[in-house]
N, C-alpha and C positions, 0 to 999 in steps of 0.2 A: 708170127709166133705164137705158140699157144704156152710156153713157159720161159721164166726169165732164172739163169741158171747163176748159180755164184758157189765160189769154193770155202769150204771153212775145213781146217785141219785134215787134209788130204781126201775129202770127199767132195762131191759137187751136188749142192740140193737146188731141187727144181722149184720153182713157185708158179701156180697157175694166178689168175685173175680171182677164180673163186677162191683159193688158199688166202690171198690179200684179202678178199671181201669177208672171210670167216674172223679174220683177225681183227679187221675194223669194224665189222657189225655192219647194220642196215643203212646209217646215217648219210653217207656221201658217196655214192659209187663214182661219181661223175670224178671225183678228186682221186681216189685209188685207180680209176682207168689211167687217169692223166700220171700217175707215178709210174704206172706197169711201163705205159709208150715211152716215157722218160728214158727210165733204166733200160728199154729193150734199144733203143737209139742210142745213148752214152755208153752202153756197154761194148755195143760194137766197135765204135770208135775209140774207147779208151782202153779196151783189153780184145785186142782182134783174135789173139791166137788162144783165147777160150775164157773160161768164167773167170771173173775176177774176185779176188778174196774179200768175203764179204765184209769185214770189220777194216778194211781199209780203206773204203769208200766212203768219201765225204759229199755233203749234198748242201748247197745254200742255195737260197730260193726268195722271191718276194712274194710268193704265194702261202699264205697260212694257213688254208684249210684243213682241217684234222684229216679228211680220207686219204691226201695225199701224203701227209705225214704218217700216218698209219701205214701207209703202203710201202714208205719208204723204210720205215722201222721193220715191217715184216721180214722184208728181204735182206736188208743192210745192218740192221742192229744200231744205225746211225744215230737215233735220238738217243738212246740208252748209252751209247758209246760218246757222246757229246760230239758227234761229228755231223749234226742237223742243224742249220742256223736258217731262221726266218730274217730276211734283210730286206726292208722295204725300199732302201737305197737302188737293190738292184732294178727295180719298176721300170719298164720302158714306156711312159707316158706317149711317146709318140706312134706306138704301136695301135693305140685306141684302147678304149676301157673294157671291150670284150678281152684284149690278150693282153694288157702291159703287166699285169701282175704274174702270169704263166711264163717265168723267166727261172730257169734251172742250170745252173754252176754244179756238174758233177766234178770230181776229182778222185784220181787214182793212180799209182804208180807214177808221181812227178808229172802227170798229165792232166788238164781239165780241159772241159768241153762244156761252151754256153748252148743252152737249147731254147728255143724260142718258139712258143706256140705258133702253128698258122692259121690264117682266117678260116671261117666258117665252121670252127667247133662250138666255140660258144655263141649262145645268140645273145642280145640285148636284154632279154626279157628275164634270161637268168641272172643277169647282174643286177638289174632293176630289183628283183626279189631279194637277192641275196644282200643288196644292201639297203634294204628296206628293215628299220627298226616296229618292233610292235605288229607284225604281218596279223592280218585278219585269218581265220581258220580255212577261207578260200585260197589266200593268198599260200599258205602253207602247204596246201593241198597241191597247188599246182608247181610250188618250189620241187615238190617229190616227183612229179612227173618230169618236171624239165631236168632235174637230178638224173635220173634214168637213162633218158634221152641221149643226155651228153654222153653218157658211159656207153652206152651203145654205139654213138657217132665215133667217140674216140677207138672203141676195142674194135669196130668194124673196119678200121683203115689200118695200112701198114704205118708203122711208127715213124718212117721218114715222111709220111705224106700229113700224119700230126705234127711232127717237131722239126724244125730248121734248126741246123748246126750253125751258129751265129760266125760269120765270117768264112762259112763253108760251102 
């Protein structure tokens, strides 16, 4: 899918990954890509009849990254509308450190879906660098490369290949 669609005031609004990146800026393309694929996967489950109403979508996640937050905000306005919550208790340590925080619960029209990141998208080196305080210049440069590679892997895959529906 090249666009995510939501409804607002009788109109359909389409957002591309590039649109979401324009809102976020260049800092965390991997997080923006994650948000794109989460919404693509969740909206198909929560609103199969057509685009969900953007201001009725709620997001809960254990992932606190700014790219994902801004991606959700651009499309759903959930941060501004106080429908976006970062909740560390949602983390799934049993999934391993590369996946444990990539848990997203989206709600719409009395329905909810929990999405869990599949294996193979986040590499151990990425987690190591993200969790390193006082990174060297070399580490900062490497992390930027890894962020771009993560975005490419995520955006190059179908949403169903990136995220599992928990229990489904």
